[in-house]
N, C-alpha and C positions, 0 to 999 in steps of 0.2 A: 268445447274449446280445448285445444291441445294443452296438456299440462305444462309443456315447455314455455308457453306464452304467459303463464301466470307470474313468473318471477320478474320479468321486466315491468309488467303492469303494476305489481306490488311496489317495486322500486320507484316507478313514476309517481304513484300515489303518495308514498312516504316523502319524496322530494318536494312534491307540490304542497303537501301538508306542512312541511317545515317552512316553506315560504309563507303560507297562510298563517301559521302560528306566530311568526314574527310580526306580520302586519297587524294581527289581532293584539298582540302584546303591546305594540306601539300605540294602537288605537285606544287601549285601556290605560295609557299613560307611562308605560315602560320606556326607558331610554337606553338600555344596553344595546350596543352596536348601531344605534341610530346614526351616529356620525359616519358610518360606513356606507350609507345609501345616498348621500349627496344632498342637494338643495331641496328636492321635492317635498319630502316630509317635514323638513325644517321650515320651509316656507309656510306649510300648513300650520305649524306651531304658532306662527305669528298671527294667524287669523283666529286664534282662540282654541281652547281644548275641545269644544263641541264640534267645530269644523274638522279638527284632526281626527277625533274619534269617529265621526260619521264617515269621513272620506276613507280613512284607513280601515274602518270596519267593513265598508263596502268592498274594498280591495281584498281584504281577508276572505270575505264571503265568496267573491269571484274566484280567487285562487283555490279555495277549498272545494268549490263546485267543480272547477277544472280538474282537480285531482281525483275527486270521488266519482264523478259521472262516468268516466271510462271504465272504472271498476264495476259499477252497477250495470253498465251496458255489456261488459264482458261476461257478466253473470246472468244475462238475459232478464234483467229486472226493470228495463226501461221500454216504453213504447217507441216505435220508430227506430229500431236499432241501426239501420243504414244511415239515417240522419245523424245520430250521435257518433257513429263511426266516422262519417265524413267530417264532422266538426272536430273530432279528435285528431284526424289527419291534419287538418288546417292548423289546429292549435299546436300539435307536436312539431310541425315544420316551422311554425312561427317561433316557438321556444328555442329550437336549434339555431335558427338564423339570428334571432335577437340576442340570445345568450352567447353564441359564438362570436358574432361581430363585436359586441360590446366587451367581451373578454379580451379579444385581440387588440381592440382600440385602447382599452385601459392599460394593458401590458405595454403597448406601444408608447403611451404617454409616460408611464412610469420609467421606461427604459430610455426615454429621450428621442425615440424614433418618430414620434408624433408630437408636434409642437402644440402645447396648450399652456400658455403662460398663466400663472396664478391659479393653477388647479388645486383642488382640495385633496391632499395626499391621502388622508384617511378614507375619504369616499372613493378615490381611485383604487386604493388597495382593496377595499370592500368589493368593488365591482370586478376587479381583476382576479381576485383569489377566492371570493365567496359567492356573492349573489348571482353574477352572470354565469359562472361555471355551473352553479346550481340549476339555473334556467336551462342551460345547454344539456346537462345530464338528464333533467326531467324530460325534456323534449326527446332526447335520444332514446331513453327507456320507453317512452310512450310509442314512438314510431317503431321501435324494435318489436314491441308487443303487437302493434297493428300489422306489421309485416308478417310476423310469425303466425298470427291467428287469422290471416286473410283466408277468405273462402277458396277452396280448391276448385278450379274449373276443370270440368271433364269434357 
């Protein structure tokens, strides 16, 4: 693998692990920045701590796997490398679209360009300035790595 491809891959992994770490933190009962993610996790809180822990724990596990598996595949440590590479492409494009659209919509709501009466300002700020841009950057770094490390055709 070309050396230049490692830096975006490492960045993608770090960004994904940040997302995973917060999900795990909330799964274990932490509350810092929870108000910045909106209703989803807060609705889980109403169903009891066990539901929250299990749900957010699974989300944390999924995010961590999505961050680490491309690194392992890039180091040729996984079977079926083409499969994992394809999954990484799909995941990276999804993260770019999801993070990009949600960032734009959140900024649109905050600026008044998009009508959303009664929105939660803390959650909207979290999506506009933290969580969704983090998804966007994670996806962009992953896709950049995949592009830079693509097989050369002769």
